N, C-alpha and C positions, 0 to 999 in steps of 0.2 A: 270224834275230837275235832274241834275247830282249829284249822290251820291259821297261823298268824302271818299275814303278809304285810302288815302295816309298816313294820320297820324296814323290810326290804324295799318296798315301793318307795318309801321315804328316802332311801339312800340312792337309788338309781336316778331319780329325777334331778337332783343337784349335779350328779356326774354327767347326765345328758346335757344339762344346761352348760356345765363347764366345758365339755367337749365341743358343744356348739359354739361357745364363746371363742375357744382357741381356734376353731375352724374359721370363724369370721375374721379373727385377727390375721390368720394366714392369708385368707382371701384378700383382705384389705391391704396387707403388706404386699402381696403379689400384684394387686391392681395398682398400688402406689408405685411399686418398682416398675411395672409396665409403663405407667404414665411418665415416669422419669426417663426411662429408656427411650420412649417415643419422643419426648421433648429433646433429649440429647441428640437423638438421631436427626430430628428436624433441624436442630441448631447446626449440627455438623454438616448436614446437607446444604444448609444456607451458607455456611462458611465456604464450602467448596464452590458453590455457585458464585459467591461474592468474589472469591479469588479468580475464578474463571472470567467473570465479567471485568474485573480489574485488569487482568492480563489481556483480554480482548481490547479494552480501551488503550492499553499501552501499545499494543501492536497496530491498532488502527490509526492512532493519532500521533504517537511519539516516535516510533522506530524510524520512520522515513524522514522525520523532521530533524532528528539529532545531528546528522552530518552537516546540516545547513546552519546549525545554531551559532550565532555570533553575539549573543547577549548573555549576561550573567544568569538571568532567570526569565523564562518565557512561559506564560500560562496558555495552554492550548484548550483546555476545557475547564470551566469554572465550577463553583459549588452547586449550581443548579443541575448539572450533569446531563447525560444523554442516555435514553433508554437503549437497551441492547437485547436482541434475541426475543424468542417467544417460547413459552412452555406449551404443554399439550392442550391447554385451554385457550391459547392465543394471547396470554398475558406476557408482558416483558419479563425476561429472566432477571433483570435488575437494571441498575443505572451505574455507569461509570462516570466519575467526577474528579475534580481537583487534579487534573493531569497537567504536570509541569515538567520543564526541562531546564537544566542548569549545568554549569561546568565547575569543576574544582580541581585543584592540584592533587595529584596522587601522592600518597604518603611516601616520603623518601625519594621523590622523583621530581623532575622539572617538567614533566609532561602532564597535560590536562586529561581528566577523564570526563566523559559526557554522561550525565545521569538523567534518567527519566523516572517519574513516579506516577502511579495511577491508583485511585481508590474505587473499589467496587462496592455497591450497596444493594442489599437484598432484604425485602420485608416478607414476613410470613406470620400466620396466625398461630398463636400458642394453643395448647390443649384447653385452656380456659377461655379462649376467644380473644385475647389481647393481641396487639400487633407488636411483633419483635423485629427490630432493625439490626442487621448484621453488616459490618463494614470490614473490608480487608484491603490493605494497601500493599502494593507490590512495587519493587524497584528493579531497574535494569541499569547496569553500568557498562559503558563501552569506552574503549580507549583507541586513540589513533594508531593505525598501522604505520610505523615509520619506515624510512628507507633502509634502516639497519636490518630489516627482515630479509633483504636480498643478499645472497652470496655474490651475485653478479647481476648488474643492471646496466643496460645501455639505452639511451634515447634513440640511437641509430647505430647500426652495425657497419657504418662507413668507416674505412681505415682513417686514422688520425695521426698526424705528425708531419714534419717536413718531408716533402716529396713522397707522398704515399703511393702505394700500388693501387691497382684498380679495384681490388676487393680484399677482404680478409675472411677467413673461414674458421669454423669449428672443426678441429681435427683430432688426430690420435693423441696429441699431447695435452688436450684439454680435459682435465678431470675435475669436475665441479660438484661439490656437495652442497646441499641447501637449495634455496629457490633461485632460479635463473629467470630473468625477464628481459624482454626488449620491446620497445615501441617501434622498432625498425620495420619497414615494409618488406624487407628482403633479409633472409637468413641463408647463408651459404655454408655447405658442408664440404670438407676436403675430399678430394679424390683419392687420398692416401691414408685412409683410416678415419674412423668415426670417434666423436667425443664420448665421454662417459659422464652422464648427469645422474647423480644419486638422489636428487630431490625433484621438485616440480619444475616444469618449463612452461612459462606463460608468455603468450604473444598477443598481439592486437590485430584486428582485421582492418583492411585486407592485407594479406601477407602471401608472399611467394617464397618457395624454397628452391635453392639452386645448388649446383654441385652434385655430390653423390647423395641423392634423396633417399637411397635405401637405408641411410643412417636413421631415418625416421622410424623404421621398423624395429630398431633396437631400443628405442626410447620408451621402454615399458618398465613398470615396477615388478616386484617379485611375484605378483599375482597375474602378470600378463596384461595389466591395464595401462593404457598410454598415459605417460606423465605430462603430455602436452595439453594445455588448457588455454582457452581464449578469454581474455578479460578486457575491460574498458581501458583505453589508453590513459597512462598515468602522466600527469603534467611534470615536465622537467625543463629547466630548473624549477624547483618547488616554490612557486611565488607566494605561497601562503605562509611560509615559516622562516625564510631566510632573514627577513626583517626582525622577526621575533628573536631569532638567535643573536643577532647583533645588539638588539635593544637590551638583552639580558646579560651583556658582557660584564664579567666581574673585573677584567683587566683589559685596558685598551692601550695599545702601543701605536702611536701615531707615526706614520711613515711619509706623510706628505707635508710636513711642516716647512720644508724648504722649497716647496713649489708655490710660486706667487701667482701664476696665471696672468701676470702682467704682460701686456704686449711688448715685444722686442726684448724680453728678459729671459735668459737661459735659466734652467732649473737644476736643482740638485736632488737626487733621490736618496732614500734611506733603506738599508737592509736590516732586518731583525732576525735574531737567532733565539730559539727556545730550546734549552737543553733540560729535559726532565731528570729529576734526581730520585734515586731509589728510596730515599728516606721520606719522600713526600715533598711536593713543591717543585719549583723549576728555577733555572737561571735564565736571565734575559740580557741580551746585549744588542746595541744598535751601532751601525756605521753609516757614514755618508759615502756616496759613490756617484760617478758620472758615467753615462753610457757613451763610449767613443762613437764618432770622432770627437776628441777633446782638443781645443785650441789652447795655445799658450795664453797665460793670464794677460789680458789687455786692459785690466783695470787701472785706474788712476785715482789717487787720493791726495788732496791738497788742503792745507788749513788756511782759513780766512776769518776776518771779523764779519759780522752781519751789519749792514748799514740800513737801518730802517727809517732814517730821516729823509723826508722828501726834499729834493733839491734839483735845481736845473743845471747848476755847475758847481763843482764837477758832478757828472752824472752819478758817480759812486765814489766814495772816499778811497784813498790809497789803502792797500792791504785788505780790502773789503769786497763784498759782493752784495747784490740785492736783486730780488725778483720784482719786476715792475709791471705796471699796467698803464693803459692809456689814461690821459687826463682829459676828461670831457670839457673842462673849462679852458683848456688851451689847445684849440684845434690846430692840428699840424705839428704840434710839439709832443713827441712821444717819449716814453721811457723816463718818466720822472717820478711817478707816485709808487710808493711801496705797494706791492700787489695784495697784501693781506687785507681782507674785508671781514669783519666779524659776522659770523653766520654763513659766510660763503667761502671761508678759508682762502686758499690761493688760486681759486678757480678762474679768476679774471687775469691771471698772469699771462703775459704775451712774450716775455723775454727774460733772460738772466744776464745781468751786467756783472762783469768780473774784472777786478783790478789786475793789471799785468804783474803786480808784485804780491807775494803771499803774505801770511800773517807775520812772518819773520823778516819781511822786507826784501826777501830774495826774489829774483825773477821767477815767475810761475811758468817755466818753460814747458812743463808737462801739459799746459793748456792746449798745446799744439796737437796733442793726441786725441782731443775731443772731436768726434766726427758725426755727421748726420746719421740719425738712427740710433745713436747711443742712448741708453737709459741712464739718467743722471739723478744723483741723490744729494740733498743737503741735509746734514744731520748735526744737531747741537752736541756740543762736547759735554755739557754738564746737566742739561735738561732733556727730558724725553720728548724731543720734537724731531720729526723727519718728514721731508717732502720728496716725492719722486715724480719725474716727468721725462719725456723724450724730446730730444732737440733735433733741429734740422738746419743745415747750412750755416755753421758757425762763422762769424765775421771776425777776422784778426784784429788786433788792437789798433785803435785809431784815436785821434784827438790828443789832448794833453790835460791831465795825465792819461796815458794810453789805457783803454778799456776794451776787453773782449765783449762782444755781443753774441749771445747764444739764443736765437729765436726758438720758441717752443713749437713742437709739432702740433698743429691745430687739430689733427684728427686723433691724437692720442690723449688719454685722460691724464689728469694730474691728481695726485692723492696726497693728503696731509694727515699725519698722526701727531696729535699734541693736545695740550690742555684746551678745553673749549673756550673760545673767545680770545685766545692769546696766540700770536704768531711769534716769529723770531724777534728778539729784543735788540735794541741798539747796542752795538759793540759786543754782542754775544759771540763767543768762539764757536765756529762751525767747521765742518769738514765737507768739502766738495769732492764727490767721487763719481765715477762712471763705470758702467759695465759695457764693455765694447767687445768686438770680435776682431782678433788680430788676423785671422785667416791662416795662421801658421800652426800646424799640428804640434802638440806638446811631445817632445822627444822622450820625456820621462815616462810616458804612458805606453806600456807594452801593447803590441798589436793594435796600434792606434790608427786603424783605417776602417772605413765603412763596412767592407765586406766581411770582416771578422765578427761583427756583431749584428748584422742585419741581412736577412735573406729575403728582403723585398726590394723592389726597384726604388731608386731615388725619386723624390718628387719631380714632377715635370716642370714646375714653375715655382718661383719664390715670391714672397710678399703676401700671398694669400694662404692663411693657415689651413684652409680646407683643401688646398691643392696639393694633397699629400698622399703617399702610400704609407701605411703604418705597420708595425710589428703585429702579427696576428697570433691568436692562441695556438694555432697549429704550425707555427713557424719556429725559428730558433728562439730559445729562451736561455738566459745566462744568470749565473750566480757568482762566478769567480772573478769579481772585479778587483781593483787594486788592493783593497784592504785584505783580501784573501791571500795575497802574496806575502804578507808580513810574516816574519819568523814567529811573532807572538801577536796575533790579531786582537787579543783582549787587552793588551797593554797600551795605555794612552801614549806613553813616551816611546814605545817600541813599534808603534804602528802609525806612521805619520807621513805627510807629504813634505819632503825636504825642500822647502822653498828657498832657504838661504844657501843650500848646496854644500854645507860643511859636513854632512854625514852625521850630525848630532842633533838631537831634538832641542829646539829652542821654542819655548811656549809663546814667545812674543812674535816670532817670525814664521815658524813652521806651523803646520796645521795637522792636528791629529785626526785620523780617520774615525776614531772612536767618539761617538756622540753620547752614548749612554753606556757607562761602564758596567761590566758584568755584575749583575745584582741578583740576589736570591729572593724568591717570593715563596714563603711557606704555604702549604696547602690549607685552604680554609673552607673545605666543602666543595660540592660540585661547582666547577669553574668553567667559564667561557672566556677564552683569550681571543680578542679581536685585534687583528693587525689592520689598521686603517690606512688605506692608500699605498700598500706596498707588498713586497714578497717576504717570505719567512723561511728560514732554515730550521728543521726540526730533527731532533734525535734524543736518545737517552732512555731512561728506565722510568716508567710511569707507575706511580703509586697514588691512586685516587681516581676521580672521575673528571675528565677534561674534554672540552671541545675547542679546537683552534679553527678560526674562520678568517677569511680574507675577502676584500672587495673584488669585483670582477676585473676592473682595469683602471689604471691611473695615467692620465695624459701629462706630458711634460714638454718643455721647449728645449730643443737640442742645443748642446753647448757650442757646436761649430756654426750654427745659424739659428738664433732664437726665433726667427720667423717660421721655422719648421716645427710642427707639432708631431710627436711620436707618442708611443704608449708602452707601459709596462703592465704585464698581466699579473694578477694576484696569485702567483704560483706558491705552492708549498713544496719545498725541496727537502727530500729525505737524504741527509748527508752521511748517515750511519744507521745502525739498528735503532728501531723504536719498539721497545718490548715492555711487557708488564713485569712488575717486580716479582710476581710469583709464577711467571711462565717457565716452561721447560728450558734448561740450559744444556741440553744433550749435546754430546760431541758429534752425534750423527747429523749430517747436514740436512736430512729430510725431516727430522723431528725437533730440531733446534727452534725454540720459540713457541712450541705448542702450548695453548692455553689449557687451564684446568676445565674439563667438561662439567656441566651442571650435575650430571649423574655422579660425579666424584667430588661434589662440594662446590664447584664453580669458583669464580673470582669476582670480587667487588671492583676490581680495576677495569677502567674502560676509557677509551680514547676515540674521539671523533675528529677527523681532519676534513674540513669543508673549504675547498679552494675555489675562489672565484674563477681562476684560470685552470691550471693543471696541478696534479700531484706528480712530481718528477723524481725518479731515482737518479741522484746526482752522480757525475763522473768523479768519484773519490776513491782513494785507496781502500778505506774500510768497505766500500761497496763493490770491490772487486775490479777496479779499473786496471788497465794495462794487462788484460788477459790473465788476471789472477784466478779465474775460475777453472783453470785447466790443470790444477796440481793434483787431481785425484778425487774420487767420489766422497771420501771421508775426511778430506782436509781442505777441500776447495773453499774459496771465499763465497759468501752468500750474504744476503741481507734479510734480516728478520723484521717483520712488520706485524704488530698487534694493533688492531684498530679498525674502525669503520671509515673508509676513504670515500670522498665525494669530490668529483671535479665538475663544477657547474657549467663552465663554458668550454672545457677541454677534456682531458683524458688522464688516466693513470698510465704513465709512459716512462720509458728509460731515456737517459741522456745520450742517445746513440749518435747524435750529430757532433758530439765531441768525443772522438775515439782515437785509437792509436794504430789503426790499420794503415797499410800503404797501397791498398788495392784501388786502382783507377783514381777517380776523384772523390772517393768516399770520405777522405779525411781533410780535404782542403776546400776553401771557398772558391767560387767562380767569380773572380773579380770583375769581369766584364758584364755578367748577368747574375747578380747575387741571388735573385729569386730562384735560381736553379741550383744553388749550392747544396751539396750533400753533407758537408762538414764545415765546422767553424775554424779549422786550421790550427787549433791550439792544444789538441789532445796530446801530441807528442811532447809538449812543454808543461804538462801537468803530471802530478802524482809520481815523483815530486815536481815542484815548480822549477823550471829552467828558464833563464833569460831568453828573450826573443832572438838575440844574436848568437845563441848557442844552437847546435844541432839538436833537433828533437829526438826522443827515444821512441821507437815504434815497435810494433809486435807482429809485423808481417801481414798475413791475410786475415787474422782474426783478432777480436777483442772480446773474448767470452768472459763474462763476469760472474758466472755461477748461477745460483737459484734465487728466486724471490719466494721466501717462505712467508706467506701471508696467512695469518689466522685472524679472520675478521669478516669484512664486507667490502664490496667494491661497487661503486656507482659512478658512472661517467657519461658525459654527453655523447661521445663517440668512442670507438675502440682504439685505444692507444697501443703502440708497438712496444713489446718487451724485447723483441729480437728482430734485427734486420739481417738479411742475407740474400743470396741469389736463389731464384730469379727475382727480377725487379730492378729498380734503379741502383740499389746497393749490391753491385756485382762483386761480392766478397764472401768471405767466410762469415761465421757468426759474429755479430756485434750486439751484445746485450745479454739477456738472461733467459734461462728456462723457468717455467712456472710451477710452483708447488702451493696451490691455493686450497685453503680449508675454511669452512664457515665456523665462526665462533657462536655457538648456541647460547652463550650467556647473554648475547645481545637481545634475545627475545624478551627477557625480563629485566634487563639492565641496559637500556640504550644510553648513548652519550648524552650529556646535558643539552637540552633543547635541540636535539638532533631533528632535522626536518621531517615533517609528516608527509604522507602520500595524499594526493587529491587527484580526482579524475577530470577529464576534459569537460564533463557535465557540471563541474563546479562543486563537487561534494568531497568532503574529507573521507578517506577510507577508514572505517571503524571496524573493530572486532569486539565481541562480547567479553567483558571481564568477569561480570557476576550477574546473577539473576535470582531473585528471591524476595522474601518478605521484608528483609532488612538490608539497607545498603552496606556494603563492606567499607570499613574505615581504612 
């Protein structure tokens, strides 16, 4: 029988073909997947290479340039790019290109960030032979390291203050957390115990250590590694950012409006007070004051008509006055022409002619008080015109009708303020006044003698403004002038100079010390308060972000002799606690004022105090004056300070030269040699105020004022005293404060507005990395 295979063979062939087809599909699919994987791997590898090349360009070209950046945008490498590296075949790894640097304000901050970007480009051949280009752009953001990063900074460890000792040292009482730095060439450790630093301690070379140098062995972290590091010297004062701070002031309080800088004219100074309010915002007040010695008012004011009509006789009309110049058409005949010349004002004036009778026809007897060297003013009654000049050798009335002749000082300038092209008009009512020096000290001014306010020697000569000695930043400083003695120094009618002597305020005759009445300024975002040309008193409760800044120094002409120039430093006086609205109000004297640590949520409140001179703890009752720090550890007086403090030309220092001790000469001035004074002699008459003719209240051998509870940062030119005692020139018990300093770690991420940046002596801004990656952080 014949077997039939036809049907079976006919069914196997299609199945074989089918299996073969499916196998081919699997192989094709596998090969396709392998090709895709290979392409993806090549692309990813190219991406990594492109990022690596971009980062290499960033580090090669931009990183070192950023600290020098002073333009908005700088292109370092253009779109053509530069080749970088080699692969195994000797070909470039890629090209970095489009490298640029720029600055921008950080979000929610007044500080700039420095940004650099770089693009890396890599080419490779695809699996089908085409060229694929891969680009990757990377960004790096750096931010300035500000001075708020220091717990403690000094430019020099030299002792600072009136009559300093030969050195200061770090000792058993110094416990500082956070970064400590000094540019000082010498650091001294106490022989009676070592300090405790819980952060880093950076110094500059060359440096020498003195005292108990075994203290260096204790300066290690918990792993036994030394906390001491050497860095490049940091510029101080920070010349790169103080101008920026002032230029961005949101509030400016001018304190030099009453300083004219005119020769032979005495000046008036202005004090400002800032009291922060816990609701947000602050109160501001301003007063005028004079630094003793203050002489009795020698000013004279007389009314006349102005005679602008040129005439030979009479030389000036009765009841009138006229500034005159030479007449070139009448040689030998002077004092005839009105001195005003359009375009040249009164600059050709050579004399002032004054009738012997005033505007009311009465004898102008007060003309006899005008003396050589007096600064003289003529001011219109109804129009805005004023001329000022200095006279010499006045000539009493002569001729008929009698006329005073007041020659102008040829070497002193004459100035005129008035409408352009117009001088005083015929028969215009004017006031003739002078500012003179009586030489008699004003008996109404307490402690009105040189030695109570100046611990520098008197000038050795007069007449030359440069032949002076002046108040220095490390000498006596003062805040308690006459306005401070008022029962209510904020009240215009309650704080005044009683010129008429009747004991009641008369707005027409008396002069209020208050120039700018206490006014509230609500918070409007990060604020910079600039006190231009003067000192400022600060206290209160801060809610918001603030920086207060003053100028270095302001010159003025002394009241007792306007030929002598002295100076007031831009001090910031702390007259009471200055704390944040959310700081601790513990009854414990060591934790009162503690700020909320960032680990516990932190605080948005921040304060910077940048003093051109010193930051001074004033001798006030709230600050523990009159030995109020000795009442016990849990109830003693102390001062709370929240903020970043900076003393540009001086130090953070206590007001120890005004004290209530009776030891030796620690409390009283040296009248024969003021430069050696240890005290200003007024401490026994303060807190509360006592008249000079009353006996002072003193506290024996000590004037201990409690603790300085500082949660913040401290930066100073030299090292200011918190405490004076024996040994040293202050041969007494304690005068001043113990220290309780803590760093506010919130400052690292929330510095005060426009707080100064660090820069090194090589001229670069000290930067730290904020972010690094493919996209810039916003």
